[in-house]
N, C-alpha and C positions, 0 to 999 in steps of 0.2 A: 521089720515089716518089709515084705517083698511085694512090689506092685509095678504096674506099667506107668511110665512117665509120658505126659503129653508134651512132646517136643515143639508143639506149635505155640506154647505159652512163652512169651519173651523172657520171663525169669528163669525158666528151665533151660532155654538156649544160652543165657548168660552163664548159668551155673555149669553147663556142659563145656562152654569155651574156657572157663576157669580151670576145669578139670583137665582139659587138653593141654593148657599152658603148664599146669603143674606136672603132668606126666611126660611131656615132651622132653626129648634128649636125655632121658634116664636109661638105665640098662634094661634090655629086653626082658630078662628074667624077673626083674623087680616090677615092671609094668604088667607082665602076665599075672604075677601074684596079686597085684591090686585089682586087676580086671576080674579075676576069679572071685574075689570077695565082693566086688561091686555087682557082677552079673552071675549069681550062683547057678542058674539053670542053663547058661550059654554053653555052646560046644567049644571044647578047648582049641580046636583048629581055627575057628573064627576069632577067638580071643588072641591067639598067637599072631594071626595076620594083622589085627588092629595094633597089637603091641609092636610089631615090626614097623608099621607106619608111624606110630608115635615116637619110636626110637630114632627114625631116620628122616621122615618126610618133613617138609617145611610147615604145612598147615593142614593136618588131617582132620579138621573139625567136622567136615561133612560126613566122613566115614564113621566117626565116633557118634554123631547124632543119629545116623542110620542104625547103628548098633543099639543106642538107647531106645529108638522107636520100635525096634523089632524084638527086644529082650526085656524080661522082667528085671527090675532094679532093686537092690537092697537100699531102701530109702535112708536108713540111719547112716550107712556108710557114704551114700551120696551126699548127705548134708555135711558130714565131716569133711569129705574130700573137696567139696565145692565151697565150703566155708559159709554156707547159707545160715548156719546157726552161730556165726561169729560177728563181731563188731565190724561194720562196713568200713570205718576209718582204718582199722587195723589191716583189713584186706587190701585197701588201696595202697598201703605202704609196701606190701609185698609185690613188687612189680615183676620179680623173676624168681624162679625156683632152681637156680643154678646150684649144682652140688658145691659144698664148701671145700675149699682146698686147704690142707694143712701142710705144714713144713716140719720135717723131722730131721734133726742133725744127729748122725751116728758117728762115733769116733772109735776106730779099732784100737783097743788097748795093747794089742800084740805087735803093732807095726814096728816099734823100735826093737823088738826081740824076735823078728821074723825068722832069723836063722836058727832059733832054738826050738821052734815048733814044726814038727814034720808035716802036719796038715796045712801049714801056711806057706811052705816053701814053693809049691808049684802054682799057687793062685794069687791073684791080687786081692787086696782087701775089698775093692769095689765089687768084684764078682762074688766074693764071699758074702757080703752084706746083701747083695741082690738075690742070691740063691737062698739065703736063710729066710728073708722076708717072703719071697715067693713060695717057699716050701712050707710055710705055716699051714697046718691042716685044720679045717673047721668042718662042721656038719653040712654047711652049705658052701657055695662058691664064695671066695674072698670078696667082700663088698668094696674093695678099693683097687685102684690101679697104682703101679709103682713107677715113678719117674725118678731115677737116681741121677742127680747132677753132681759132678765132681767139683768141689770147691778148690780154688787155686791157693787157699791157705794150706799148703802142704809142707812136709819136711823137704828141705833142700837136698838132702842126701839120699833120695829114693828115686829109683828108675821108674819112669812113667809107664814103661812097657810091661814089666813083670813085678814091680813093687819091691825088688831086692834093694838092700842097702848098698850104696856105692862105696867102694873101698879103694885101696891102692892097686887093686887088680884092674880097675877100669881106667879108661883114658879120660881124664878130667882136665878142663881148661876153664879159667875164669876170664870172661870177656864182657865188658860193658855191663856190669852188674848181673851177668848171667853165668850160671854154672853149666857149661856145655860138656856133655859126656857121651861116651860110647860104653854101653853096659857089657861086661865080659860074660854075663850069664845068658842074656837073650839076644845080644847084638843090637839092641835098640839105640839109635842115635837121637838125642834130644837135649833139652835144656830146662833148667829150673831157675826161677828168679832167685838171685843170690841174697836179696834183702827181703 
């Protein structure tokens, strides 16, 4: 059911503020998608501007309420998004709508045999993993961001610069529980914890 909302009613304003909190700091494309469903007759340019404010501004409640006042609203979606058809106690527990962060640990099985795989010789495992995850193709834009953090639990005998295995061709010295080296392949000078 599509109808005009009376933004001067206190319960409608409360619901609008809840929707603003829920949409704030999300991706612009996701916000535009939700706004198109919420305001089916609105012009895309206006929705894009509101989505930009919701994605970046601190408190765009006024602009959102102006949009509600001037456009027809899909009431069913409004109720779902504002939580007006849900238990009030449950809603009070949801103080934020921050995106959930997941942690994934990927281990390259080829690292010990790097010299045997032609495609691995010129790149590090870190850049390989980053490119493969970023290169996944979907019908829509990837709904995640990639932050690759190198863990320090690494093999002692790998160059941090190029990922090559250190061998007797490299300058290697053991100092204070550190393996200090100069890589013959890329010239990188570095150290790895020896324990």
